[in-house]
N, C-alpha and C positions, 0 to 999 in steps of 0.2 A: 598613644598617650605618653610614650617615652620622652619625646622632645618637649611636650608641654610640661611634663613633670619636672624636667631639668630646668626649663625656663622659669616656672613658678617657684622652684626651690632656690635657684641660684641668684637671679637678678635682684629680688627684694633684699636678700641678705647682703649682697655686695654693696647695695646702696646704703644699708644700715651701717656697714663696716666703714665705708668712706665718711659718712656723717660722724660716726664715733671718733674716727681719727682726726677729722678736721676740727672737732669741738675742743680738742686738747691744744689750745692755742699758745700757751706760754712755753712749753717744752715738749713739742710734738715728738711722739715716739718714733724711733727708726722704723721705716716701713717693713724692713726684713724681720724685725722683732715682732711687729704686729702680725705679719703673715705667718710667722712661726707658730704663734699661739692660736691663730685662727685655724691653721692646718692641723694642729694637735686636736682641737675640738672636732674638726670635720672628719679626720681619719683615725688618729690614734685613740682618742677617748671614745669615739662612736663605735669602732670595731671592738675594742676591749669591753665596752659596756654590753654589747650583744653577747659576747662570749661568756663573761662572768655572770650576767643575769640568767642566761640559759643554764649554766652549771648550777646556780643556786635554785632555780625553779625546778630543774629535773631531779636534783639530789635532795631537796628539802621540801619545798612547797607541795609538789605533786604527790609526795609520799605521805603527807600529814593531813591533806584535805582534798576536797573534790577539785576537778579541773576548773570549774567556774570560780570557786573561792580562791584557788591558787592564782588564777589570772588577775583577779581583783587585788589580792595581796601583792602580787608582783608589780602592779601599776602604782599602788600607793605607798609601798614600803621598799621593795627591792630596787625599783628603778631610781627613786630619789637618792637612796643610800649609795648605790653603786655608781650611778652617773655623776653625782656631785663629787664623789671621791676621785674618780678617774679624770674628770674635767679639771679638777683643782690641783691634782698632785703635781702637775708640771710647774705650777706657780711656786711651789716650795723649792724648786730648783732655780728658777729664773729670778726669784726675789734676791738671790745672792749676787746677782749681776749688778754692776754699777748703774746700768740704764733704768733699773727698776728701783725707784727711790722715794716715791711719795704716794699719797692717796689716789691722785688722779691716775697714776700708772696702774694701780690695782684695779680701778674701774675699767680702764681701757683694755688691759691685757685679759682680765677675767671676762669682760664683756665680749672680747674677740673670740675667746674659747667657746663661750655660750652660743654665739652666732654661728660659729663653724659647726658645732654639734647640732644646732637646730636646723641648719641647712641639710645635713645628711639625713636627719630624722624626717624632715619634711619630704625629701625626695622619696624615701622609702614609703611613707604614708601615701603620697600622691600616686606613686606608680602601682602599688599593690592594693589600694583601697577601692578604686573605682575606675570604670571605663566610660562613665558618663561625664560629658563636658561640664554641664551645669553643676553637678556634684563636685567635680574637681575644682571649679572656680570658687564655690562656697568653702570647700575645705582649705583651699589656698588662702583665702581671706582670713579665716579663723586662725589658722596655724601661723601665718606670717605676722598677724597682728598680736596674737596672744600667746600661743605656745612658744614661739621663738622668743618673745619678750620674757617668758618665764625662765628659759635657759639663760638669757642675757642677764636678768636681774639676779638669779641665784649665783651664777658664776662671778658676776661683778661684785656681789656682796662678799663672797669668799675672798675675792681679790682685795677688797678694802681691808679686811681683817689681816690678810697676809702682809699687806703693805704696812699696817699699823704695828705688826709684830717685828718688823725688820731691825729696829734699833733697841728693842726691849731685852731684858735679861732672859736667860734660857727658860726659867719657869713661867714668866709672864708671856714669853713667846709661844710656849705650848698651849697655855690657857687661851690666849687670843686666837690662835689658829683653830683649836677645837671648837671654840665658841662660834667662830665664823662658819665652820663646816656645818654645824648643827642648825644654824640659822638658814643657811643655803638649802639644806635638806628639808627644813620646815616649809620654806617658801614653795619648793617643788612639790612636796607632799600635799600641801593645801590645795594647790592648783589641780593636781591629778585627782584628788578626792572629789573636789567640787565638780569637775567636768565629767565625773563618772555617773552622775545622776541628773536627770532633767530638772528636778526641783532646785538644785544648787548650782546649775550651770552658770547662771547670770551672777551669782554670788562670786564664783571663781573669776569671771571677767572683771567684776568690780574690784576684787582683791588685787588682781594683776595691774589694773589701771592705777590704783592707789599706790602700790609698791613702785610702779614705774615713775609716777610723779615724785615719790620720795627719793628714788635713785637719781632722777634728773636734778632735784633740789640739792642732793648731796654732791653731785658733780659740779654744779654751779658754786656751791660753798667751797669746794676744793679749789676751783679756779680762782675764786676770790681770795682764798687763803694764800695761794701761790702769788697772786698780784701783791698782796700785803708784804710777803717775804721779799719780793723784788724791790718794792718801795723802801723797806727798812734797810736791806742789805746794800742797795745801791747808794742810798744816802750815807750809810756808814762808810762805804768806800770813798765817797766824795769828801766827806768831812775829815777823814784821816789822810787825805791827799794821795790815796792809792790810785784813783781813777779820775779822769777828766770829766768835770761836770757837763760839758758840752755833749758828751756821748753817753755817759752812764745814766744821766737823768731821763733819757729817752726810753730806756729799757722797760720800765713798768707799764708804759702806755702802748697797748697793742697796736692801735691805729697809727700812732706816730712812728713807732719803730718799724712798721712794715711799709712806711712811705719812704720816698727817696729824698736825698738832699742833706740829711743831718750828718752823714759820714760818706766817705768815698764809697761809691756803690759796690766796688769789687770787694770791699771788706765788710759790708753790712751784715750779711748772713752769718759770717764767722763771728763777728762781734756780738751779735744777738745770742748766738748759741753759747759762746764762751761766758758771756756775762750772766746769762740765765743759770748756767751750770754753777758758776761761782757763787751766786746768791743762794742757791739750794744747798750746795755743799757747806757753806758757812752756817746755814740754819741747821743742817743735819749734825754738824759737829757738836752742837749744844746738847744733843741727845745721845751721843755715843759714849758708852762706858768702857768698851773694849780698847785697851791701850794701843795695840797694833793697828787696828782699824782707824783709830783717831790719828795716829801718825801718818798713815796713808792719805787720809782726807786732808790733813794739814799741808802735806807736801803738794797735793793736788790743787789746793786753794792757792798756794804760792805760785805754782806753775801756771794756773789759769790767769792769775793777776799779771804775771810777766808777759804772757801772750797778749793780753788785752792792752797792756802798755805799748807793746810793739805795734799793734794795730792802730792805736791812737796816734803814735808818732808817724807811722806810715801815711795815715790819712791826712795828717797836717803837713806832709811833705818834709818831715824832719828826719826821716830814716831813709838811707840810701837803698838798703836791701828790703824789698817787700816781704811781708809775712808769707 
């Protein structure tokens, strides 16, 4: 069953990860950054969760109650608290990076961590739970559809709050992060509690389906918000004479900007990347209170604008040196 356990654990999760990455269409995250978060969930958070949960269970729960009660409490209390903390802690470090700068990033990176963690957990369940093929298939369906979704939703939720905290004052940052953590723990706890009893099993499935729909809606809202930023900021650049209308007006339209013909093809990907970053940096500047960070972003905006001007001139054949 080893090979089947690996196949059932790995393939569905990799498909989910690719879909998640592809859905982020306006400013797709660097693949290496996505894989870093995925691997943290798969290896770092998974291993540390096993270690810390075992320590808590052995030194606390098993000493104050029966083995049966301790295992139940571990499932509905220890696991959500420990796992969501260890899955999410890496986001508190990476949110300080320039590539992590909006709500969509929080969903993508948080979701990637959850998927990685779910993959490892699934493999362990598949390999150690049964030697019966039919039981393994049933377990794989349930866990790949719902248990993994729980990890994805909980971690993505925390990622959203971490993203929201990035440009807030210190006090609001702490409140926002703590709020996101407890919501993530709550989602995880409700699922674990519901599936612990036959009577509430389908309630747990319904709960996850609803939260998954909400998360998908939030993701679509975030993408729509990003598009509105692109429309506003590109129009602002055009009206102020900073960018050429011929090129900048294409950026908010995903289908148009991914097609050929509107700019010299060898410059298209660079222009899209730089223009998108320019729009988001300008929008973020409006929410920054830290003076040093504001200066850094202002300089970056000017640098991006200059690079875009060079690409426009090069595409029009007015620049001898290609970008």
